[in-house]
N, C-alpha and C positions, 0 to 999 in steps of 0.2 A: 800317266793314267788319269791325272786330275782333269785333263782337258775333256774327258768324257762327262764331267759333272756339269751338265747343262740340260735344261728341259727338252723333251722330245715331242711335245705336242699331245700329251695325254688328253683324252676327252673327259676325264674325271677330275674331281676337285677335292678340297678339304672336306666338303660336306657329303661326298659320296659315301655310300655304305658298302660293306662287303657283298651284300646282295646285288647292288648295282653293278659291280665290276665283273660278276660271273653270270649276269642275266642271260647271255647267249653262249655260255661256255658249257661244253659237255666233257666231263672228266671221267666218264665211264671207262673202267679198266686201269685207271691211274692209281698208283699206290703212294700214299703219303704217310709221313711220320711227323707228328707235331708235339714237341715238348711243351710242357705247361698247358696242354690241351684240355684240361678239365676245369679251368677257371678263367674268368676275365676274358681278355682279348683272345687268348689261346682257345678257349671253349667256343667262342663265336667263330673263329677260324675253322675249327673242326666241323662245326655245324654247317657252315657254308660249303666247305669242300665236299663233305659227305652228301649234302643236298644236291650238289652238281654231279654226283655219281662216283666220286673217288672212294676208294677203300682206305680208311684212316686208322693208323696204329698210334695209340696214345701211351707213351711210357710215363709211369708215375711212381713216386716213392711209396704212396699209399694206394694200391690198386683198387681196394674196395671203395674208398672215398671217390676215386676217379670214376668208377663204374656208376656210382650213385648220381654223380653230376652229369654223366653222359647218357643216362637211361633214356630210352625213347628215340635216340638218334641212330638210324640204320647205318650199316656198313662201318661200324667203329669197333675196334678191339682195344683192350687195355693190357699192358705188360708192365712188369716190375722193372724199375730203373731209379737209381739214386745218382744224380749228377755230381755229387760230392764224393762218391765212392768209386775208385778206379776199377775195382774188380766187378762191381755191379754193371758198370758201363761195358766192360769187356764181355761179360756174360750176355748182356742184352744184344750186343753186336754179333756175337757168335750165333745166338738163336736166330737172328734175322738173316744173316748171311748163309748159314747152313740150310735154311729153309728153301733157298733158291729164289727168294723174293727179290725183285728189282724195285728199288725205291726211286720213284720219279720226283717226289717232292720231299725235302727235309726242311721243316720250319722250326728253327731253334727259337722258341718263344718263351721258354721258362726263364725265370730270373728272380733276383732279390734286389732290394733297393734300400740304401741308407741304413744298413743294419749296424747294431753295436759291433765293436771289434771282436772277431773270432777267426779261427783258422781251421782249415781242413786237416785231415790226418797227416798230411805231408808238410804242414806248416804254412801253407799258402793262405793269404788273406781271403776271407770267405766270399766276398763279392767277385773278386777276380777269379777265384777258383770255381764258383758256380756259374757265373755269367759267361766266362770265356773258356777256362781250362776244361770244364765239364763238357762243353759243346765241341771243343777241339778234339777231345778224346772220343766223343760220340761219333763225330764225323769220320775220324780215322777208323774207328771200329766198324763202321758201316760202309767203308769205301768200296769193297767189292760189289755190294748191292747198289750203290749209287752209280758205279760205272756200268753195271749190268743194264741199267735203264737205257743208256745211250743218249738220253736227253733229260738230264736231271737238273733241277734247280735247288740250291741250298739257300735258304732265306734266314738271315740273322736279324732278330729284332733288337736293334740298338735303341737309341733315345737321343733327343736333343740334349739330354744331360751330358752327352759326350763333350759338349762345349765347355764343361766345367774344368776338365783336365785331360791332358794327353797321358800316355804311358810313361811313367818314371822308371826308365830301365835301370837306374842305379839303385832303386829301392821299391820294386813293385809291391813287395809284401809288407811294407811299413815296419821294417825292423829297426830303422834308425830315425826316420821322420815321424812326427806326431801323427797319430791316426785321425783322419777326418772322414767321416762317413760319406760325405758328398764328394770329396775328392776321390775316394775309393770307388764310388759308384761311377763317377765320370770316367775314370781310368778304365773301368771294366766295359763301359759302353763304347769308348774309343777302340778298345780291343775288339769288340764285336765288328766294328766297321773295317778295321785293318785286317782282321781274319778273313772277312768276305773278299776283300781286295786281293789278298795273296792266294786264297783258295781258288779264286776264279783263274788266276794266272797259271796255277799248277794243274787245275782240273779241266780246263777247256778242251785240251787235246783228247781227253777221255770222255767228252760229252757232259761234263759237269760245270755248270755256271753258278755263280754266287752273287748275292745281293745283300745289302744291309739296309735298315730303314728306321725312321722315327714314326711310331704309330700315331702319336698325338697325346695330349694330356687328358687322362681320364682316371677317376678315382676308383681303383680296384683293390684287390687284396695285396697288390704290390706295395701299397702305401701303409701296410699294417704297422710298420715301425715308426710312423710319423705321429707327432703330437698334433692335437687340434690347433695349436698355435702355428705349427709349421704348415699345416693344411691351409689355414687362413692366409698365410703369407703367399700362397700360390693363387689366391683369389678364386679358389675352386668352387665356392658356394656363393649364391646370391643373398640378398637381404633377408629372404625368407628361409634361408638355410638349405635351399635346393641346389643340387649340382648345376653349375653354370655350363651351358652349352653354347659355344661360339666358335665354330670351326675356323673362322678367319683368324682367330687368336690362338688356335691350336687346342681349344677346349672341346672335346668330342664325346659323343656317346660311344658305348662299346662297339656297336655295329660300324660306326664311322672309323673308330680306331683300328678295327680289324681289316679295313678296306685295303690299306697299303700292303699288308702281308699277303692278302689274297691276290692283289694285283701283281705283286712281285712274283708270286708262284705261278700265275696263269696267263698274264697278258701277252698276246702275240706281238705287241709293240717292243717287247724286250728280247725277242728272238735274236740271237747273234750278239747279244750284249752281256755284260757282267762286270763285277767288280766295282759297282757304283752304289752310292747311298741314295735312298729314295725317301720322299716325303710327300704327303698329300697325293698319293697315286701319280707321282711324277718324279723324274730324276732331279735331284736337288742341285742348286748352284753352290759354289764355294762361298762360305761366309767367314771372312778373315777379321772381322771387326768387332762383333758384339755377341756376347753370350746370350742365350735365351731367345734367339731370333731364328728365322728360317734359314736353312742352308747347313752345309757340312763344314766343320772347321778344317783348316789345312792339315792339321796334325792327324786327322782321321781319314785323310785321302792322300797320304804320301806313300808312294810305292816302296821307298827305301825303309821307312818305318814299318810298313807291312811285312816286308821280308825279315826285318830284324825281330819283330814280334814272333813271327813264325818259328824262327830258329830258337828263340828263347823258350817258346812253348814246347818245341820238340825236346829240349833239354829238361824242362820241368816235368814232362809227362812220359818221356821215353817212347812216344808213338809219333807217327806221321802218316801221310797218305801215300798211296802208290806202291 
């Protein structure tokens, strides 16, 4: 599968915005679900998809807060969902599937980053539980609705942070190794990429294709657990304290950061493809040498590791697709 990790000639770039990539796209009649769709990159993704004609469902742990953030955007609904609560995910999936809705686009954009150590109700490390297991459960719960589309794309928002660490299958939940918030984040983002890879393999016969991506570096609420010193270490602000925008270095505005998610969900160039990691509105190359640079690490594009993670995730959650 890794041989698919090479550019395909996209007309867009790191500087392209989400508006740019849908300028000639009509999504009328398409149904989308966007987790994390009430803030940051997710909110911009919802705004652009709805503006192109899609009907968008935004699941949120705090529906009233989400409704306030989304006010004024047409064709958007909000539903209750807590990605760290298995029963909440099951309930949401049942509401969607029993409605007869066909889901054409599932964009798994919600996530947490570099959090203090904590665990979900089942004892799983919180970043892995939220960023990966929550979306694994959600995809499984929505499976009948995804298949009903006949041409569904599942988009997992990973990060260049996956280059920090692969999945430690001997101690995913940090029971014996010392907790490191960045290693835990990197592991969860690698899991996002491997999940998309294996989901695509298992789903394509049913009309479900999957992609993962790095959106770019942008200071949103995702960074709420970072200190000012840590933010300074990312060179995120210029000498005047303003957010630095330099797409060539991965530093983007929110509209630029949402572009690859929207491109993954809508681009005709990706028809017949899946299971690949995207960056800057393009299929990324393998980067085996240096963290923090463009490309996908080999451990996030390995089909054997993708299948292994899938089986472990089935054991952890008791759910699967199909």
